[in-house]
N, C-alpha and C positions, 0 to 999 in steps of 0.2 A: 548613443544619439543609435536612434531606429531607424531603419533600414529605410532609405526612401521610394517614393513610389518612381521615382526616377529607374533606384538601382534594382528594384523587382521588376519592373518592364524591360531593363537590359536583360535578365534574365531571362523570362521569358521569350524574346526575340531569340536570343540566342539558342532555348530548346527548341522553338519552331526553325531556325533555320538547321540546326543539324536533325531532326527529325527528315526534312525534306532534302538534306542532306543523304540521310541515310535509304530514305524509299527510292532515290535517282541512283545510287549505288547498289543497291541489294537488289534491282530487278537487273541490272546490267552483268553478273555472272551468268545465271541461266540464258540471258540472250546472248552472253558470249559464247556459251557451249554451243548452244543453239547454229552462230554462224560461223565458229572456225573453222568448219569442214576438212577437220582433219589437217590445218597447216602447223607451221613451226610455234609454238611458244612465243620465240623471241619476235616473230610477225604480228599475230595477233597480239601481244604487248603491246608490240612497237605500233602498231595502229589506234589502240585502242587513245594510246595517249598522244596520238596525231592527230586526231577529231579532238582532245579536252585542247591541246594547243592552239588548233583552227579556232576555238571560242577563247581562248585565255588570252592569248597572244597580243591580237588587235586592243583588246579592252586594256591591257596593260601600258599597251602604247600610247592610247589614246589617253590616259591616267597621266602619266608622267610628263607628255606635252603640254598638257594642261596645268602642271605643276600640283596636281591634287595628290600625287605619290610621292611617297621617298624611296630611292632606292636604295637595297639592302648597303649595310655598312660591311668596312671590310673584314668585319668582326665576326659578321653574318654569315660568310660566305663558307666556312666548314658546316654549319649547322646546316645553310644550302645545300651543299654538295652532298650531305649525308642523308637528309631526304629524297632526294633525287634520285640519289643510286639503289638507296634501301627502299622507299617507300613507290618511286615511278620506275625503276625499273627492274631490282629483283622480287618485291613484293607481287606483280603484277603476273611476271615472268613464273613465280610459284603457284600462283595461282591456277594460272591458262594451262600448266602441267597438271596440276590436281583434277581439274575439270574434265582432261581427256580420259582419266581412271575411274571414276565414279559420277553416279548422280548429283547433279548438280543440285539438286533438292539438300541434300545430305552434306554436300558440301558447303552449300548457303550457313547449315545450322553451325557448322564447325567455325566459321566466319566470326561466332559470337568468343573464340577464343581470341579474337583480338583484344575486346575489352581486359581479358584477363591478362594480356601480354603488356597495355600500354597502362594497366594499375602497377603492376609489378615494378614494370620501370621507371615510373613516376616515384614510387615508395623507395624505390631503391639508390635508385641512380640521381633524381632531383629531390628529394627529401620531401615529396608533397604528403599533406595527412592524408592517410586511411582509416578511415572507422571501421569499428565493428560488423556494421550492418553490412559496410561493402566487401567485408571478407566475407563475410554471410555468403550474399549475393555470389559472388566470384565460387564459391566452393560450389552454388548450385548449378551456374554455366561450366563449370570442369565436369560436374555428376553427368548434367546432360551430354557431354562429349563422349565420356564415357559409355554411356547408354547406348547410342552410335556404333559402336560395334557390333551390335546385335542388327541392325540396319539390314533389309532383304538383298540375298545376295545378289553380286553385282551392283548393288548400290553404293556400299563399301569397299574402298581399297585400301589397305596398309600404305603403300607407299604413296599413295594421291592423298591421302589424310596427313601424312607428313609433310607433302609438299604444301597444301592449305596451311597446317599448324607453324611449318615455315614464315607462310605469306603473312600470317597473324604476328608472328615475332618480328618480322619487317617493319610491320603497319604501327605495332608496339612501339618501336623506337620513332619509324618518322611522328607519331602523333605528339610526342615528347619534345622532337626539335622543333617541330611547327608550334608548341605552344611559347618557345622563346623565338620565334619570328610571328608571333600572330599579331602582333601591335602594329605590324609593317603592312605595306597595302595587301590586301589576300590576292586583288588579279595581279599584281607584280609578283608576288611570292610564286603564286601556283603558275603562274604562264611559265617563267622561269623554269617550275620543276617539268613540268608539261614537254616544253624544246628540250631541257638538259638528259629528260628518259626516251623521249621518241627517236631523235635524231641516232644516239647511238645504238639503240635496240634495231632500229632498221637498217643501220651501217651494218652490223655485227651479223645479223641475219643475213645481208646481201653480201657479206666475205665469206660466212660459212658456208654457204651453199644448201642451207636445210630443205628438207621436203616444203614444197609449195600446198600442195594440198588445193583445195576449192572453197577459200574463204569468202564470204559476204563482206567485202573491202567497203562500200558504200555504210553495210549496216553495222559494222564493227567501227568505222569511222564515227556515224552516228551516237552509237554505245558509248562511244569514248567522249564525245563531245559534252554527252549530257551527265552519264554516269560518272564521268573521270573527269571533266571539266566544271560544269554546274555545280557540281558535288563539290568537288574541290574548294568553292571558293566561300559555297556554303558551310562546308565544316569546318575553314578557317575562321571564317564570323563565329562559329557557336565556340573553339576555343577560344577564341579571344574574350567570351563575353562567359563563359562554364569553368575554363580548365581543363587538363587533359582529363584527369579521373572523372569527372563529370560528363563531358563531354563526349567520354568513351560510353557512358551510361547510354544518352540518350541513341549514338549512334548503334549501339548493340539490336535497335530493332530490324537495321538493316538485315541482317541472317531470315528471319523471318517474312521480311518481304521477299526475298529471295528464292526461300523454299516455297510461299506460295506461287510466285511466278514459274517456277519449276515444275509444281505438281502440274497447274496448266499447261505446259509445256508435255505433259507426258511422263513425270518422273513416278520412280516408288517411294514411300517413303516408309511403309510398314509401322507396326507396332510400338517399335522401338525407337523412329523417328516420333511418333506421335509425345512418347514421356520423352524422348530427351528434349523436344520441343517445349513442353509444358514445365522441367524443371528447368530451361534455361531463361522461358519469360518471367518464372518466378524471380529468376534472380534478376532482369532486369528490372521487375516490377518494384522489389527489395530497395532495389539503387535508385531508384527516382524519388523514393520514399526520404532517401535523407535530408536531414536537416542540420544546419551547421551556425553557429550561432553563440561566441563568446569573444571578450575582451581581447584585443590583437595589434598589435603594433607594428605601425608602416615605415618601415627605412626610408633613409630618405633618398630620393629617384630622380633622375631627368632621363627623358626621354621624347618622343613626338610621335603622335599618334589622332586619330579624331575623336573629340572629346564633346562634351557639353561642360556649364555651371552647374548642374544643381542635381548632381550623383553623389553630393557628399564627399570626392574624392577630387576637386578640380577647381578649387577656390582662389586659386591664382589671380593678380592682376595682368594686364595687357598695357605695356609700356606703348607710348607713340611709336615708336621707331619699332614694333614686332610686328614683323611680314606673315600674314595670317591668310591661309586659304578657306573660304569659306564654305559650308555646304548647306543641305535641307533640315530644319527643325532644330535648328540652333547649333548645329554639329561644324565644327571647326578644326582647322590642324595645324599645328606649331611647336616648335620645342618649347617644353616647359619643365617646371620643375614641382616635388614634390615634396614640402618640407616634412620634419617627421610627426605621425599623427599617431594618436592613440585612441580608440574608442571601439563601443560593441556594436553590431546589426549583423543580420542574416547576411550569410556572404555565399561564394564558392572561391575556390583555389583559381582565379580568373589573376590575368597582370598586375592587378594592385592587390591580391590578396596572399602572395607567395611568402609566408611568415611561416614561421616553428611556433610546434604547438608543446612545449616545454616550460613557457613560464608559468609560474604560480598561477593560478586563477583559468586557465587556457584551458579549453577542453583538450584530452589526448585521444 
């Protein structure tokens, strides 16, 4: 079965959403460094996610009140707690800690390691397929990170780099947990994450009584609203359409945006930074050219999410008593069943293509 125009359009929409998420998040790192004013990383990270909560929580509440969103199931709560603690609390804290100790442009380029962490976790833990081209691309990204050690004096700090690398590991796990929640409503999931991350961090900062500094509070809230709020919603949509590994590919453009913004704000990068940026950009380019098409089997699956009936995967009937929430362009929401199906078409490891690659005739 050839890939339908709808499936290709869905992939493109996922790529565009991922790029928009990358631009908004990428710019947030150097802007955070400029606005932190020596404040505690707990306070800064808490303000960023408080800004995200201001955007996302009302949207989530509206969608739930209108019956346009399913609340997370009890089985989802462990994943939601994991991505809140790792992606919403520890990751931002480590990033702000690292930004205190090194150039925001160099730190932004190091954020390319998030793609490496995401793919390694998805391959080792969630058994997502990773091809030779992907491994080659990740090797280029890692090589770029090694070259960054030669950045100008004062631009690279080993402890700061370790903190940024730790943030990347947290977000790599977060991306894979988010993939498992990506069929849920993006605003409900991301709104819960933002509230669940910001309140504990601000409360912990108030309890510990760390230095206050002179942060630009309103600026940090605004950066959080766009770079962590709007960006989260866009990124979860991209995860739904593309899968964790390929979402990481698109989102890997974020560090280059951050490096560029940092340079505009007066950072130094040096020859090593330029070489590292080129290597990492080559890695992203290789990943973006990955093509994946082979005969594959869909196991029987039951779930609920927004969908249409022209993508080759949703050909079910609507019984007269079925409760359906309708949206724009034929999209609608209800609980439905996917019966077992075997076919072949270009695809990505999205929520409907999480199969193994060990059967005869399948790509390895």
